[in-house]
C-alpha positions as CSV (number, residue, x, y, z in Angstrom):
1,M,61.9,-17.0,-40.9
2,L,61.5,-19.8,-38.4
3,P,64.3,-19.7,-35.8
4,L,65.2,-23.0,-34.2
5,D,67.7,-23.9,-31.4
6,P,69.7,-27.0,-32.3
7,Q,69.6,-29.5,-29.6
8,P,72.0,-32.4,-28.8
9,L,71.2,-35.7,-30.6
10,T,69.7,-38.1,-28.1
11,P,67.8,-41.3,-28.8
12,E,64.7,-40.0,-27.0
13,A,64.5,-36.6,-28.8
14,F,65.3,-38.1,-32.2
15,A,62.9,-41.0,-32.0
16,P,60.1,-39.5,-34.1
17,Y,62.5,-39.0,-37.0
18,G,64.7,-42.1,-36.7
19,F,67.3,-43.5,-34.4
20,V,70.8,-42.7,-33.1
21,I,73.7,-45.0,-34.0
22,S,76.1,-45.2,-31.1
23,G,78.0,-47.8,-29.1
24,A,76.7,-46.1,-26.0
25,H,73.1,-47.0,-26.6
26,G,71.8,-50.6,-26.6
27,A,72.5,-54.0,-25.2
28,R,76.1,-55.2,-25.4
29,R,77.2,-58.8,-26.0
30,P,80.7,-60.1,-26.2
31,I,82.0,-61.4,-29.5
32,N,85.3,-62.6,-31.0
33,H,86.2,-64.6,-27.8
34,G,85.5,-61.5,-25.7
35,S,87.9,-59.1,-27.5
36,S,85.0,-57.0,-28.7
37,Q,81.5,-56.1,-27.7
38,R,78.6,-55.9,-30.2
39,V,75.9,-53.3,-29.8
40,D,73.1,-53.6,-32.4
41,V,71.4,-50.4,-33.5
42,P,67.9,-50.0,-32.0
43,G,65.9,-49.7,-35.2
44,A,65.5,-51.6,-38.5
45,L,66.8,-50.4,-41.8
46,D,64.3,-50.1,-44.6
47,L,66.1,-50.5,-47.9
48,Q,64.3,-53.0,-50.1
49,A,60.9,-51.4,-51.0
50,Q,59.9,-51.7,-54.7
51,G,63.0,-53.8,-55.6
52,G,65.5,-51.6,-53.9
53,H,68.8,-52.7,-52.5
54,P,71.3,-51.3,-50.0
55,V,74.1,-49.1,-51.3
56,L,77.0,-47.9,-49.2
57,A,78.5,-44.6,-50.2
58,V,80.9,-42.0,-48.8
59,F,79.7,-38.3,-48.9
60,R,82.7,-35.9,-48.8
61,A,81.2,-32.9,-47.1
62,Q,82.5,-29.3,-46.8
63,A,81.8,-27.4,-43.6
64,Q,78.9,-24.8,-43.8
65,A,77.7,-22.0,-41.6
66,P,74.8,-23.7,-40.0
67,Q,72.7,-20.6,-39.4
68,G,71.0,-20.8,-42.8
69,P,68.5,-19.7,-43.9
70,W,67.5,-23.2,-45.1
71,H,64.8,-23.1,-47.8
72,E,63.9,-26.8,-48.6
73,L,63.6,-30.2,-47.2
74,E,63.6,-33.6,-48.9
75,R,62.4,-37.1,-48.1
76,H,62.8,-40.6,-49.3
77,R,59.5,-42.6,-49.0
78,L,61.0,-45.9,-50.1
79,G,63.9,-46.2,-47.7
80,S,65.8,-45.1,-44.6
81,Q,69.1,-43.3,-44.8
82,S,72.0,-43.8,-42.3
83,F,74.8,-41.3,-41.8
84,V,78.0,-42.2,-39.9
85,P,80.9,-39.7,-39.7
86,L,84.4,-40.9,-40.4
87,Q,87.2,-39.1,-38.5
88,G,84.9,-37.3,-36.1
89,A,83.1,-34.9,-38.5
90,R,80.1,-33.2,-36.9
91,C,76.9,-32.1,-38.6
92,I,73.4,-30.8,-37.9
93,V,70.4,-32.7,-39.0
94,L,67.3,-30.6,-39.7
95,V,64.1,-32.7,-39.8
96,A,60.4,-32.5,-39.8
97,L,57.4,-34.8,-40.1
98,G,54.4,-34.4,-42.4
99,E,52.3,-36.5,-44.7
100,H,52.2,-34.3,-47.8
101,A,54.7,-31.6,-46.9
102,P,56.9,-30.7,-43.9
103,D,54.8,-29.7,-40.9
104,P,56.4,-26.6,-39.4
105,T,55.3,-27.6,-35.9
106,T,57.5,-30.7,-36.0
107,L,60.7,-29.0,-37.2
108,A,63.7,-29.9,-35.1
109,A,67.5,-29.5,-35.5
110,F,70.0,-31.8,-33.8
111,V,73.7,-31.4,-33.4
112,V,75.4,-34.7,-34.3
113,A,78.7,-35.1,-32.5
114,G,81.5,-36.9,-34.5
115,H,81.3,-40.0,-32.3
116,H,77.8,-41.2,-33.4
117,G,75.6,-41.3,-36.4
118,F,71.9,-41.4,-37.1
119,T,69.3,-43.2,-39.3
120,L,66.4,-41.2,-40.8
121,N,63.2,-43.2,-41.0
122,A,61.7,-43.6,-44.5
123,D,59.4,-40.7,-45.1
124,T,61.1,-38.3,-42.7
125,W,61.6,-34.8,-44.2
126,H,65.2,-33.6,-43.8
127,H,67.6,-31.0,-45.1
128,P,70.6,-32.3,-47.1
129,L,73.7,-32.8,-45.0
130,I,74.8,-29.7,-43.1
131,A,78.4,-30.4,-42.1
132,L,80.0,-28.4,-39.3
133,D,83.4,-29.9,-40.2
134,D,85.0,-30.9,-43.5
135,G,84.9,-34.7,-43.5
136,D,83.6,-37.9,-44.9
137,F,80.3,-39.6,-43.9
138,V,79.5,-43.2,-44.7
139,V,75.9,-43.3,-46.0
140,L,73.8,-46.4,-46.2
141,E,70.6,-46.0,-48.2
142,R,68.2,-47.6,-50.7
143,Q,69.0,-47.6,-54.4
144,G,66.5,-48.8,-57.0
145,A,64.9,-48.1,-60.3
146,A,62.2,-45.9,-58.8
147,V,63.4,-42.4,-58.1
148,D,63.0,-41.8,-54.4
149,C,63.8,-38.1,-53.5
150,E,60.9,-35.7,-53.1
151,V,61.9,-32.1,-52.5
152,Q,59.6,-29.5,-50.9
153,H,60.3,-25.7,-50.7
154,L,59.6,-24.2,-47.3
155,A,57.2,-21.3,-47.2
156,D,59.1,-19.9,-44.2
157,P,62.8,-20.6,-44.4
158,V,64.4,-22.0,-41.2
159,T,67.3,-20.3,-39.4
160,L,69.3,-21.9,-36.7
161,R,70.4,-20.1,-33.5
162,C,73.9,-21.4,-32.9
163,D,75.1,-18.9,-30.3
164,G,76.5,-21.6,-27.9
165,L,77.6,-24.0,-30.7
166,T,81.3,-24.4,-31.4
167,L,81.5,-24.2,-35.1
168,R,85.1,-25.2,-35.7
């Protein structure tokens, strides 16, 4: 088993895997006659490869014990995936890089607070949603005729050390 310590989701730490969606990060500009401020996300969405198109969905997640063990990761080569919690639901995102399979040396786990989301770059290995709270997540992803979900079994399952993490 590969034990990992989940770390807070920050733009710098998450950059190899994607980007953080948050109103706290990025340049602000006033809109709507100054009644709102617009903060554009720092990265581009990748949703149109091989005739794909954006699809917006809601994932209704049930809380899970995050320790694992987690046995597989998946990736989407043709598009990015964005997850934004509704109503403050938290989750853990378990990610890795790797050309043909997840590279164990790049495994990382991030605690996603309920006040921001994240976008996974196309081709980033990740575990399916690990929710810490029951809740809904808005997901923006690519949909198309070509199937775009590659699953890889991990030779050494991953466990998460969550001693200091408030689980409920």
